[in-house]
MIGU-78709 format. One record per atom (N, C-alpha, C): chain; x, y, z; atom name. Coordinates in pm, 1 decimal. Layout:
MIGU-78709
rotor; u; v; w; logu
A; X; Y; Z; CA
...
//
This chain:
MIGU-78709
rotor; u; v; w; logu
A; 1855.4; 9366.4; 12086.0; N
A; 1784.9; 9306.4; 11975.2; CA
A; 1811.7; 9155.8; 11977.6; C
A; 1707.0; 9078.2; 11960.4; N
A; 1720.8; 8933.3; 11964.1; CA
A; 1772.4; 8879.8; 11830.3; C
A; 1816.8; 8756.7; 11834.1; N
A; 1866.0; 8689.6; 11713.0; CA
A; 1755.3; 8680.5; 11608.0; C
A; 1633.5; 8650.3; 11650.7; N
A; 1520.4; 8637.1; 11558.4; CA
A; 1487.9; 8771.3; 11492.4; C
A; 1493.1; 8879.1; 11570.2; N
A; 1467.5; 9012.1; 11513.9; CA
A; 1573.5; 9047.8; 11410.5; C
A; 1698.5; 9015.2; 11441.1; N
A; 1807.0; 9042.1; 11347.1; CA
A; 1789.1; 8961.6; 11218.6; C
A; 1742.4; 8838.5; 11230.3; N
A; 1715.8; 8755.6; 11112.4; CA
A; 1603.0; 8816.2; 11028.5; C
A; 1499.4; 8867.9; 11093.9; N
A; 1388.5; 8930.4; 11021.5; CA
A; 1435.9; 9055.4; 10947.8; C
A; 1517.5; 9134.9; 11012.7; N
A; 1571.0; 9254.9; 10948.5; CA
A; 1658.5; 9216.1; 10830.3; C
A; 1737.4; 9109.1; 10845.3; N
A; 1823.5; 9063.5; 10736.0; CA
A; 1739.2; 9024.1; 10614.9; C
A; 1626.7; 8957.1; 10638.0; N
A; 1538.9; 8916.8; 10527.3; CA
A; 1483.7; 9038.9; 10453.7; C
A; 1446.8; 9141.5; 10527.4; N
A; 1395.2; 9264.6; 10466.1; CA
A; 1503.3; 9334.0; 10385.2; C
A; 1623.9; 9342.9; 10443.0; N
A; 1735.7; 9408.8; 10373.9; CA
A; 1775.2; 9329.0; 10249.8; C
A; 1770.1; 9195.8; 10258.9; N
A; 1803.6; 9113.1; 10142.8; CA
A; 1704.8; 9137.3; 10028.8; C
A; 1576.6; 9149.6; 10062.4; N
A; 1476.4; 9180.3; 9959.3; CA
A; 1505.6; 9315.2; 9894.4; C
A; 1544.0; 9413.1; 9974.9; N
A; 1578.7; 9545.3; 9920.9; CA
A; 1701.1; 9535.4; 9830.6; C
A; 1797.5; 9453.5; 9869.4; N
A; 1917.6; 9431.5; 9787.4; CA
A; 1879.2; 9371.7; 9652.3; C
A; 1788.5; 9275.4; 9653.7; N
A; 1743.9; 9212.0; 9529.5; CA
A; 1667.8; 9309.5; 9440.2; C
A; 1606.0; 9408.5; 9500.1; N
A; 1531.0; 9507.3; 9423.3; CA
A; 1620.4; 9620.5; 9373.5; C
A; 1750.6; 9613.2; 9402.1; N
A; 1844.0; 9710.6; 9347.7; CA
A; 1886.4; 9820.6; 9442.7; C
A; 1851.4; 9811.3; 9569.8; N
A; 1892.8; 9912.3; 9666.6; CA
A; 2044.8; 9907.2; 9681.4; C
A; 2111.7; 10017.7; 9648.1; N
A; 2258.3; 10019.6; 9647.3; CA
A; 2317.9; 10018.1; 9787.6; C
A; 2244.5; 10063.0; 9885.7; N
A; 2297.4; 10064.4; 10021.7; CA
A; 2274.9; 9932.5; 10095.0; C
A; 2193.6; 9845.7; 10040.5; N
A; 2159.3; 9721.8; 10108.7; CA
A; 2277.8; 9626.9; 10119.2; C
A; 2372.1; 9632.3; 10024.5; N
A; 2485.8; 9539.5; 10028.1; CA
A; 2569.9; 9558.7; 10153.3; C
A; 2604.3; 9683.7; 10185.0; N
A; 2685.3; 9704.5; 10305.1; CA
A; 2603.8; 9677.6; 10431.0; C
A; 2470.8; 9700.2; 10423.3; N
A; 2386.5; 9670.1; 10538.4; CA
A; 2383.9; 9519.7; 10564.4; C
A; 2381.6; 9438.8; 10458.0; N
A; 2388.5; 9293.0; 10474.3; CA
A; 2518.9; 9252.0; 10540.4; C
A; 2628.8; 9315.4; 10500.5; N
A; 2758.8; 9283.5; 10559.3; CA
A; 2760.2; 9314.1; 10708.8; C
A; 2701.8; 9426.7; 10746.9; N
A; 2696.6; 9463.9; 10889.3; CA
A; 2609.6; 9365.8; 10968.0; C
A; 2494.3; 9330.7; 10912.6; N
A; 2404.1; 9237.8; 10981.1; CA
A; 2469.2; 9100.6; 10993.7; C
A; 2533.9; 9053.0; 10886.3; N
A; 2601.9; 8923.1; 10892.6; CA
A; 2713.7; 8923.6; 10995.0; C
A; 2784.5; 9035.1; 11007.3; N
A; 2889.8; 9046.0; 11108.1; CA
A; 2830.1; 9038.6; 11249.0; C
A; 2715.1; 9103.8; 11268.3; N
A; 2648.3; 9097.1; 11398.5; CA
A; 2601.7; 8955.0; 11429.2; C
A; 2548.1; 8887.7; 11328.4; N
A; 2504.8; 8749.2; 11348.6; CA
A; 2623.9; 8659.4; 11380.8; C
A; 2735.3; 8682.0; 11314.8; N
A; 2855.1; 8601.3; 11340.1; CA
A; 2910.0; 8628.4; 11479.5; C
A; 2898.3; 8752.4; 11526.0; N
A; 2949.3; 8786.6; 11658.7; CA
A; 2872.6; 8714.4; 11768.4; C
A; 2746.3; 8680.9; 11742.0; N
A; 2665.1; 8609.9; 11839.4; CA
A; 2704.9; 8463.4; 11851.5; C
A; 2775.9; 8412.3; 11753.5; N
A; 2810.0; 8271.1; 11751.9; CA
A; 2935.9; 8245.7; 11833.5; C
A; 2951.5; 8123.7; 11876.7; N
A; 3065.9; 8086.5; 11957.5; CA
A; 3167.6; 8010.6; 11871.9; C
A; 3290.8; 8057.9; 11873.5; N
A; 3399.0; 7990.7; 11801.6; CA
A; 3432.6; 7861.6; 11875.3; C
A; 3432.6; 7748.3; 11804.8; N
A; 3460.7; 7623.0; 11874.4; CA
A; 3580.1; 7547.4; 11818.3; C
A; 3626.9; 7583.7; 11697.0; N
A; 3741.2; 7510.2; 11640.6; CA
A; 3807.4; 7592.2; 11530.5; C
A; 3928.1; 7548.8; 11494.7; N
A; 4002.4; 7605.8; 11381.6; CA
A; 4019.8; 7496.5; 11277.6; C
A; 4006.7; 7530.1; 11151.5; N
A; 4037.7; 7438.9; 11041.1; CA
A; 4153.3; 7502.6; 10963.9; C
A; 4261.5; 7429.1; 10948.4; N
A; 4378.2; 7481.3; 10877.9; CA
A; 4397.7; 7402.2; 10749.9; C
A; 4392.6; 7471.5; 10637.0; N
A; 4413.8; 7408.4; 10506.9; CA
A; 4560.0; 7366.3; 10497.3; C
A; 4586.0; 7246.1; 10447.9; N
A; 4724.3; 7198.2; 10440.8; CA
A; 4791.0; 7223.5; 10305.8; C
A; 4720.0; 7287.7; 10212.6; N
A; 4777.4; 7316.9; 10082.3; CA
A; 4760.4; 7205.8; 9981.7; C
A; 4710.6; 7091.1; 10024.0; N
A; 4694.8; 6976.7; 9933.8; CA
A; 4552.8; 6924.4; 9928.8; C
A; 4458.1; 6998.3; 9985.2; N
A; 4319.3; 6958.0; 9973.9; CA
A; 4254.7; 6906.4; 10100.7; C
A; 4326.2; 6897.4; 10209.9; N
A; 4263.2; 6853.2; 10334.2; CA
A; 4285.7; 6957.6; 10443.0; C
A; 4224.4; 6935.4; 10558.2; N
A; 4228.5; 7031.3; 10666.6; CA
A; 4271.0; 6964.9; 10796.5; C
A; 4343.7; 7040.2; 10877.5; N
A; 4380.1; 6999.1; 11012.1; CA
A; 4282.9; 7070.0; 11105.7; C
A; 4214.3; 6995.1; 11189.9; N
A; 4116.8; 7054.4; 11281.2; CA
A; 4171.2; 7054.2; 11422.9; C
A; 4147.5; 7163.3; 11493.9; N
A; 4184.8; 7171.2; 11635.6; CA
A; 4079.1; 7250.7; 11709.2; C
A; 4048.8; 7207.5; 11831.2; N
A; 3948.8; 7277.2; 11911.3; CA
A; 3998.2; 7414.8; 11951.2; C
A; 3905.5; 7506.5; 11967.9; N
A; 3938.5; 7642.1; 12009.1; CA
A; 3991.0; 7642.5; 12153.0; C
A; 3931.7; 7557.0; 12236.4; N
A; 3975.9; 7547.7; 12375.6; CA
A; 4122.9; 7506.7; 12380.8; C
A; 4201.6; 7580.3; 12453.4; N
A; 4347.3; 7563.8; 12466.7; CA
A; 4422.8; 7607.0; 12341.1; C
A; 4354.4; 7659.9; 12240.1; N
A; 4418.1; 7709.0; 12117.7; CA
A; 4362.7; 7846.1; 12078.9; C
A; 4330.6; 7928.2; 12177.5; N
A; 4266.4; 8057.0; 12152.4; CA
A; 4350.8; 8147.4; 12062.8; C
A; 4481.7; 8139.3; 12073.4; N
A; 4572.5; 8226.5; 11997.5; CA
A; 4630.8; 8157.6; 11874.5; C
A; 4566.6; 8051.5; 11828.7; N
A; 4622.7; 7973.3; 11718.0; CA
A; 4644.4; 8055.8; 11591.1; C
A; 4549.0; 8139.9; 11555.1; N
A; 4562.3; 8220.1; 11433.6; CA
A; 4684.2; 8312.0; 11442.2; C
A; 4702.6; 8377.7; 11556.5; N
A; 4819.2; 8465.5; 11573.6; CA
A; 4950.1; 8386.9; 11567.1; C
A; 4952.5; 8270.6; 11629.8; N
A; 5072.4; 8186.5; 11626.1; CA
A; 5100.3; 8138.0; 11484.3; C
A; 4995.8; 8102.3; 11411.2; N
A; 5011.6; 8056.3; 11273.3; CA
A; 5069.0; 8168.0; 11186.1; C
A; 5019.1; 8290.9; 11205.5; N
A; 5071.8; 8405.1; 11130.1; CA
A; 5218.5; 8429.1; 11160.6; C
A; 5256.4; 8416.1; 11285.9; N
A; 5397.1; 8435.8; 11322.5; CA
A; 5485.8; 8331.2; 11255.4; C
A; 5439.0; 8206.6; 11249.0; N
A; 5519.0; 8098.9; 11190.2; CA
A; 5520.7; 8103.7; 11037.9; C
A; 5405.9; 8137.3; 10975.3; N
A; 5392.7; 8125.0; 10830.6; CA
A; 5375.3; 8256.1; 10756.3; C
A; 5363.2; 8365.0; 10827.3; N
A; 5344.1; 8494.9; 10763.1; CA
A; 5199.2; 8518.3; 10724.3; C
A; 5170.4; 8641.9; 10686.9; N
A; 5033.7; 8679.7; 10651.6; CA
A; 4987.4; 8618.3; 10519.6; C
A; 5081.9; 8573.9; 10437.1; N
A; 5046.0; 8517.2; 10307.1; CA
A; 4952.1; 8397.4; 10321.7; C
A; 4972.3; 8318.8; 10426.6; N
A; 4892.5; 8198.2; 10446.1; CA
A; 4790.5; 8210.6; 10559.4; C
A; 4769.2; 8331.0; 10610.0; N
A; 4674.8; 8349.5; 10721.0; CA
A; 4533.2; 8309.2; 10680.7; C
A; 4498.4; 8321.7; 10553.6; N
A; 4365.9; 8282.5; 10506.0; CA
A; 4343.2; 8132.3; 10507.3; C
A; 4448.4; 8056.0; 10530.6; N
A; 4435.4; 7910.9; 10537.0; CA
A; 4377.6; 7865.1; 10670.2; C
A; 4374.3; 7953.1; 10768.9; N
A; 4315.8; 7920.6; 10898.8; CA
A; 4173.5; 7974.1; 10900.5; C
A; 4077.9; 7883.9; 10916.0; N
A; 3936.1; 7918.9; 10907.1; CA
A; 3871.6; 7894.9; 11043.8; C
A; 3810.7; 7999.0; 11102.4; N
A; 3739.6; 7977.7; 11228.8; CA
A; 3607.6; 7905.1; 11203.4; C
A; 3575.8; 7809.5; 11288.4; N
A; 3450.6; 7734.9; 11277.5; CA
A; 3362.8; 7771.7; 11395.6; C
A; 3238.1; 7805.9; 11366.5; N
A; 3145.5; 7851.0; 11469.4; CA
A; 3038.6; 7746.6; 11496.1; C
A; 2969.1; 7763.3; 11607.4; N
A; 2867.5; 7665.8; 11647.0; CA
A; 2753.2; 7656.9; 11547.5; C
A; 2717.8; 7766.9; 11484.0; N
A; 2610.6; 7766.7; 11384.1; CA
A; 2647.0; 7867.6; 11276.2; C
A; 2652.0; 7827.3; 11150.1; N
A; 2688.1; 7921.5; 11043.9; CA
A; 2580.4; 8027.0; 11022.2; C
A; 2621.4; 8140.4; 10968.5; N
A; 2525.0; 8244.3; 10932.1; CA
A; 2441.6; 8188.6; 10818.6; C
A; 2310.3; 8186.0; 10834.0; N
A; 2226.2; 8124.5; 10730.6; CA
A; 2224.6; 8205.9; 10602.3; C
A; 2229.3; 8136.1; 10492.3; N
A; 2215.3; 8199.5; 10361.0; CA
A; 2066.8; 8218.7; 10333.8; C
A; 2032.9; 8310.3; 10245.2; N
A; 1891.0; 8326.4; 10212.0; CA
A; 1833.3; 8194.3; 10161.3; C
A; 1713.5; 8160.6; 10206.1; N
A; 1652.9; 8032.2; 10173.5; CA
A; 1578.3; 8032.4; 10041.1; C
A; 1553.2; 8149.6; 9988.1; N
A; 1475.7; 8154.3; 9864.6; CA
A; 1541.2; 8250.4; 9767.0; C
A; 1518.3; 8225.6; 9640.0; N
A; 1568.6; 8317.3; 9539.1; CA
A; 1475.8; 8437.9; 9534.9; C
A; 1532.8; 8551.4; 9516.0; N
A; 1455.6; 8674.8; 9512.4; CA
A; 1371.3; 8677.2; 9384.8; C
A; 1239.7; 8686.1; 9402.8; N
A; 1149.0; 8687.2; 9287.8; CA
A; 1167.9; 8812.0; 9202.4; C
A; 1196.7; 8923.1; 9267.6; N
A; 1216.3; 9048.5; 9194.4; CA
A; 1336.8; 9037.7; 9101.5; C
A; 1445.0; 8975.0; 9150.3; N
A; 1564.2; 8958.3; 9066.2; CA
A; 1532.7; 8872.7; 8943.6; C
A; 1457.9; 8765.6; 8964.1; N
A; 1423.6; 8677.0; 8853.1; CA
A; 1338.5; 8750.5; 8749.2; C
A; 1241.7; 8830.9; 8795.8; N
A; 1156.9; 8906.9; 8702.3; CA
A; 1239.0; 9009.0; 8624.9; C
A; 1329.3; 9079.7; 8693.5; N
A; 1412.6; 9179.6; 8626.1; CA
A; 1502.5; 9113.8; 8522.2; C
A; 1560.6; 8999.3; 8557.5; N
A; 1647.9; 8927.9; 8464.1; CA
A; 1570.7; 8886.0; 8340.3; C
A; 1448.1; 8835.9; 8358.3; N
A; 1365.0; 8795.6; 8244.8; CA
A; 1333.2; 8914.2; 8153.8; C
A; 1298.2; 9028.9; 8215.3; N
A; 1267.3; 9147.4; 8134.9; CA
A; 1389.7; 9194.0; 8056.7; C
A; 1506.6; 9190.3; 8119.0; N
A; 1628.9; 9232.1; 8050.4; CA
A; 1665.6; 9136.2; 7938.0; C
A; 1642.0; 9006.9; 7958.7; N
A; 1667.3; 8908.9; 7852.9; CA
A; 1574.7; 8932.9; 7733.9; C
A; 1446.1; 8955.0; 7761.9; N
A; 1349.3; 8978.7; 7654.4; CA
A; 1379.6; 9106.8; 7578.4; C
A; 1428.8; 9207.6; 7650.0; N
A; 1459.6; 9335.3; 7585.5; CA
A; 1592.2; 9331.1; 7510.1; C
A; 1668.7; 9223.1; 7528.3; N
A; 1795.3; 9209.2; 7457.2; CA
A; 1914.8; 9274.7; 7524.6; C
A; 1897.8; 9319.0; 7649.6; N
A; 2008.7; 9381.6; 7721.0; CA
A; 2105.1; 9279.6; 7780.4; C
A; 2057.2; 9158.6; 7802.8; N
A; 2141.0; 9050.8; 7854.5; CA
A; 2144.2; 8938.8; 7752.2; C
A; 2257.5; 8868.7; 7746.7; N
A; 2265.0; 8751.4; 7660.3; CA
A; 2214.1; 8631.5; 7736.6; C
A; 2133.8; 8554.1; 7670.1; N
A; 2089.6; 8429.4; 7729.1; CA
A; 2206.1; 8331.6; 7724.5; C
A; 2228.5; 8255.1; 7830.0; N
A; 2335.9; 8157.4; 7826.2; CA
A; 2313.9; 8050.2; 7720.9; C
A; 2189.8; 8034.7; 7673.3; N
A; 2159.5; 7933.2; 7572.4; CA
A; 2171.2; 7985.9; 7430.5; C
A; 2180.6; 8117.9; 7414.6; N
A; 2188.6; 8177.0; 7281.3; CA
A; 2327.9; 8156.1; 7222.0; C
A; 2335.3; 8113.8; 7098.2; N
A; 2464.8; 8096.4; 7032.3; CA
A; 2534.4; 8229.2; 7014.3; C
A; 2667.1; 8228.5; 7012.6; N
A; 2745.6; 8352.2; 7001.3; CA
A; 2715.8; 8427.1; 6872.7; C
A; 2697.0; 8353.6; 6762.5; N
A; 2678.1; 8421.0; 6633.3; CA
A; 2530.3; 8439.1; 6597.0; C
A; 2441.8; 8405.3; 6687.9; N
A; 2298.6; 8418.6; 6659.7; CA
A; 2259.7; 8565.8; 6663.6; C
A; 2179.5; 8605.5; 6567.4; N
A; 2133.2; 8744.1; 6560.3; CA
A; 2019.7; 8763.4; 6659.4; C
A; 2021.4; 8876.0; 6729.0; N
A; 1914.2; 8905.1; 6826.0; CA
A; 1783.7; 8925.3; 6751.5; C
A; 1671.8; 8881.0; 6810.3; N
A; 1540.8; 8898.2; 6744.0; CA
A; 1500.9; 9043.7; 6737.1; C
//
């Protein structure tokens, strides 16, 4: 399956997710994992705990994450972030079905509008 075909399938599954398909969430995770597997790891970014990052190329540092875990333990393993040649694209558009459902739920009084005052009586 080509990258473009996988992207098309992801768009279809995302639409199903927006329409309330309960199985679509895990399908998105699987598709995103496949898309990420196609990408090439080129660098590591390590959070320094104070708001900045240390960057190192993947070349000659292939085992950096494992070495970092050995030195700092698993508690800080999430501070090492792999950087890929191209990020997995996020959906480019908001799901129209989700927006329509949200509007209907707001009108029916099932959801609180963020603009409605806390003590305001529902119509």
